[in-house]
PyMOL CGO cylinders between C-alpha atoms (Angstrom):
from pymol import cmd
from pymol.cgo import CYLINDER

trace = [
    CYLINDER, 12.46, -50.16, -20.86, 10.06, -47.79, -19.18, 0.3, 1, 1, 1, 1, 1, 1,
    CYLINDER, 10.06, -47.79, -19.18, 9.42, -44.25, -20.23, 0.3, 1, 1, 1, 1, 1, 1,
    CYLINDER, 9.42, -44.25, -20.23, 10.53, -41.55, -17.85, 0.3, 1, 1, 1, 1, 1, 1,
    CYLINDER, 10.53, -41.55, -17.85, 7.76, -39.58, -16.20, 0.3, 1, 1, 1, 1, 1, 1,
    CYLINDER, 7.76, -39.58, -16.20, 7.57, -35.98, -17.27, 0.3, 1, 1, 1, 1, 1, 1,
    CYLINDER, 7.57, -35.98, -17.27, 8.46, -33.46, -14.64, 0.3, 1, 1, 1, 1, 1, 1,
    CYLINDER, 8.46, -33.46, -14.64, 6.02, -30.73, -13.80, 0.3, 1, 1, 1, 1, 1, 1,
    CYLINDER, 6.02, -30.73, -13.80, 6.94, -27.31, -15.10, 0.3, 1, 1, 1, 1, 1, 1,
    CYLINDER, 6.94, -27.31, -15.10, 8.39, -24.99, -12.52, 0.3, 1, 1, 1, 1, 1, 1,
    CYLINDER, 8.39, -24.99, -12.52, 5.89, -22.20, -11.84, 0.3, 1, 1, 1, 1, 1, 1,
    CYLINDER, 5.89, -22.20, -11.84, 7.19, -18.72, -12.50, 0.3, 1, 1, 1, 1, 1, 1,
    CYLINDER, 7.19, -18.72, -12.50, 7.34, -16.35, -9.58, 0.3, 1, 1, 1, 1, 1, 1,
    CYLINDER, 7.34, -16.35, -9.58, 5.05, -13.36, -9.59, 0.3, 1, 1, 1, 1, 1, 1,
    CYLINDER, 5.05, -13.36, -9.59, 6.67, -10.02, -10.27, 0.3, 1, 1, 1, 1, 1, 1,
    CYLINDER, 6.67, -10.02, -10.27, 7.16, -8.24, -6.96, 0.3, 1, 1, 1, 1, 1, 1,
    CYLINDER, 7.16, -8.24, -6.96, 5.16, -5.06, -6.59, 0.3, 1, 1, 1, 1, 1, 1,
    CYLINDER, 5.16, -5.06, -6.59, 6.77, -2.04, -4.99, 0.3, 1, 1, 1, 1, 1, 1,
    CYLINDER, 6.77, -2.04, -4.99, 4.74, -0.39, -2.25, 0.3, 1, 1, 1, 1, 1, 1,
    CYLINDER, 4.74, -0.39, -2.25, 5.89, 3.03, -1.13, 0.3, 1, 1, 1, 1, 1, 1,
    CYLINDER, 5.89, 3.03, -1.13, 7.08, 3.42, 2.43, 0.3, 1, 1, 1, 1, 1, 1,
    CYLINDER, 7.08, 3.42, 2.43, 4.31, 5.93, 3.18, 0.3, 1, 1, 1, 1, 1, 1,
    CYLINDER, 4.31, 5.93, 3.18, 1.61, 3.60, 1.83, 0.3, 1, 1, 1, 1, 1, 1,
    CYLINDER, 1.61, 3.60, 1.83, 3.00, 0.67, 3.80, 0.3, 1, 1, 1, 1, 1, 1,
    CYLINDER, 3.00, 0.67, 3.80, 3.06, 2.73, 7.01, 0.3, 1, 1, 1, 1, 1, 1,
    CYLINDER, 3.06, 2.73, 7.01, -0.53, 3.92, 6.44, 0.3, 1, 1, 1, 1, 1, 1,
    CYLINDER, -0.53, 3.92, 6.44, -1.74, 0.38, 5.76, 0.3, 1, 1, 1, 1, 1, 1,
    CYLINDER, -1.74, 0.38, 5.76, 0.00, -1.01, 8.85, 0.3, 1, 1, 1, 1, 1, 1,
    CYLINDER, 0.00, -1.01, 8.85, -1.45, 1.75, 11.03, 0.3, 1, 1, 1, 1, 1, 1,
    CYLINDER, -1.45, 1.75, 11.03, -4.95, 1.11, 9.67, 0.3, 1, 1, 1, 1, 1, 1,
    CYLINDER, -4.95, 1.11, 9.67, -4.55, -2.63, 10.28, 0.3, 1, 1, 1, 1, 1, 1,
    CYLINDER, -4.55, -2.63, 10.28, -3.34, -2.11, 13.85, 0.3, 1, 1, 1, 1, 1, 1,
    CYLINDER, -3.34, -2.11, 13.85, -6.24, 0.27, 14.52, 0.3, 1, 1, 1, 1, 1, 1,
    CYLINDER, -6.24, 0.27, 14.52, -8.71, -2.34, 13.27, 0.3, 1, 1, 1, 1, 1, 1,
    CYLINDER, -8.71, -2.34, 13.27, -9.90, -0.23, 10.32, 0.3, 1, 1, 1, 1, 1, 1,
    CYLINDER, -9.90, -0.23, 10.32, -8.92, -2.93, 7.81, 0.3, 1, 1, 1, 1, 1, 1,
    CYLINDER, -8.92, -2.93, 7.81, -8.30, -6.63, 8.27, 0.3, 1, 1, 1, 1, 1, 1,
    CYLINDER, -8.30, -6.63, 8.27, -6.20, -7.26, 5.15, 0.3, 1, 1, 1, 1, 1, 1,
    CYLINDER, -6.20, -7.26, 5.15, -4.75, -5.61, 2.07, 0.3, 1, 1, 1, 1, 1, 1,
    CYLINDER, -4.75, -5.61, 2.07, -3.19, -6.65, -1.20, 0.3, 1, 1, 1, 1, 1, 1,
    CYLINDER, -3.19, -6.65, -1.20, -1.60, -4.55, -3.92, 0.3, 1, 1, 1, 1, 1, 1,
    CYLINDER, -1.60, -4.55, -3.92, -3.04, -5.28, -7.33, 0.3, 1, 1, 1, 1, 1, 1,
    CYLINDER, -3.04, -5.28, -7.33, -0.89, -3.70, -10.03, 0.3, 1, 1, 1, 1, 1, 1,
    CYLINDER, -0.89, -3.70, -10.03, -3.73, -2.56, -12.27, 0.3, 1, 1, 1, 1, 1, 1,
    CYLINDER, -3.73, -2.56, -12.27, -6.48, -1.75, -9.77, 0.3, 1, 1, 1, 1, 1, 1,
    CYLINDER, -6.48, -1.75, -9.77, -4.49, -0.31, -6.86, 0.3, 1, 1, 1, 1, 1, 1,
    CYLINDER, -4.49, -0.31, -6.86, -5.09, -1.79, -3.41, 0.3, 1, 1, 1, 1, 1, 1,
    CYLINDER, -5.09, -1.79, -3.41, -7.69, -4.33, -2.37, 0.3, 1, 1, 1, 1, 1, 1,
    CYLINDER, -7.69, -4.33, -2.37, -8.65, -3.57, 1.22, 0.3, 1, 1, 1, 1, 1, 1,
    CYLINDER, -8.65, -3.57, 1.22, -10.77, -5.86, 3.36, 0.3, 1, 1, 1, 1, 1, 1,
    CYLINDER, -10.77, -5.86, 3.36, -12.86, -4.18, 6.03, 0.3, 1, 1, 1, 1, 1, 1,
    CYLINDER, -12.86, -4.18, 6.03, -13.83, -5.87, 9.31, 0.3, 1, 1, 1, 1, 1, 1,
    CYLINDER, -13.83, -5.87, 9.31, -17.30, -6.55, 7.83, 0.3, 1, 1, 1, 1, 1, 1,
    CYLINDER, -17.30, -6.55, 7.83, -15.62, -8.73, 5.18, 0.3, 1, 1, 1, 1, 1, 1,
    CYLINDER, -15.62, -8.73, 5.18, -16.28, -6.38, 2.28, 0.3, 1, 1, 1, 1, 1, 1,
    CYLINDER, -16.28, -6.38, 2.28, -13.46, -5.89, -0.25, 0.3, 1, 1, 1, 1, 1, 1,
    CYLINDER, -13.46, -5.89, -0.25, -12.91, -2.41, -1.65, 0.3, 1, 1, 1, 1, 1, 1,
    CYLINDER, -12.91, -2.41, -1.65, -10.54, -1.50, -4.46, 0.3, 1, 1, 1, 1, 1, 1,
    CYLINDER, -10.54, -1.50, -4.46, -8.77, 1.81, -3.97, 0.3, 1, 1, 1, 1, 1, 1,
    CYLINDER, -8.77, 1.81, -3.97, -6.48, 3.62, -6.40, 0.3, 1, 1, 1, 1, 1, 1,
    CYLINDER, -6.48, 3.62, -6.40, -2.94, 4.14, -5.13, 0.3, 1, 1, 1, 1, 1, 1,
    CYLINDER, -2.94, 4.14, -5.13, -3.29, 7.93, -5.30, 0.3, 1, 1, 1, 1, 1, 1,
    CYLINDER, -3.29, 7.93, -5.30, -6.47, 7.88, -3.19, 0.3, 1, 1, 1, 1, 1, 1,
    CYLINDER, -6.47, 7.88, -3.19, -5.29, 5.47, -0.48, 0.3, 1, 1, 1, 1, 1, 1,
    CYLINDER, -5.29, 5.47, -0.48, -4.55, 8.03, 2.24, 0.3, 1, 1, 1, 1, 1, 1,
    CYLINDER, -4.55, 8.03, 2.24, -7.88, 9.84, 1.88, 0.3, 1, 1, 1, 1, 1, 1,
    CYLINDER, -7.88, 9.84, 1.88, -9.77, 6.53, 1.84, 0.3, 1, 1, 1, 1, 1, 1,
    CYLINDER, -9.77, 6.53, 1.84, -8.09, 5.31, 5.03, 0.3, 1, 1, 1, 1, 1, 1,
    CYLINDER, -8.09, 5.31, 5.03, -8.79, 8.65, 6.73, 0.3, 1, 1, 1, 1, 1, 1,
    CYLINDER, -8.79, 8.65, 6.73, -12.46, 8.35, 5.72, 0.3, 1, 1, 1, 1, 1, 1,
    CYLINDER, -12.46, 8.35, 5.72, -12.65, 4.79, 7.10, 0.3, 1, 1, 1, 1, 1, 1,
    CYLINDER, -12.65, 4.79, 7.10, -11.01, 5.68, 10.40, 0.3, 1, 1, 1, 1, 1, 1,
    CYLINDER, -11.01, 5.68, 10.40, -13.32, 8.67, 10.85, 0.3, 1, 1, 1, 1, 1, 1,
    CYLINDER, -13.32, 8.67, 10.85, -16.49, 6.65, 10.21, 0.3, 1, 1, 1, 1, 1, 1,
]
cmd.load_cgo(trace, "trace")
C-alpha cells in the first residue's frame, strides 16, 4: 500500500478592509486625473499611494483628502 499524499492547507482569506465612500470617490478621481497610479488600504498605516514617478507614499486615513489636494495642486 502507498501512503496518501498530504493535501496543501487551504490559505485563509484576508480580512476585507472597509473604505469609506468618500475616500473611494476621492481615490478614483485622483486616479482618473493621473495624480496617482495605484492605491492600497493598509489597516495599520492608512493608504499606500503610488505616484506616477513610481514613489510609494503612506498616508493616514484622516489626512487622505488634504494629501490628494496637495498632489493635484502641485
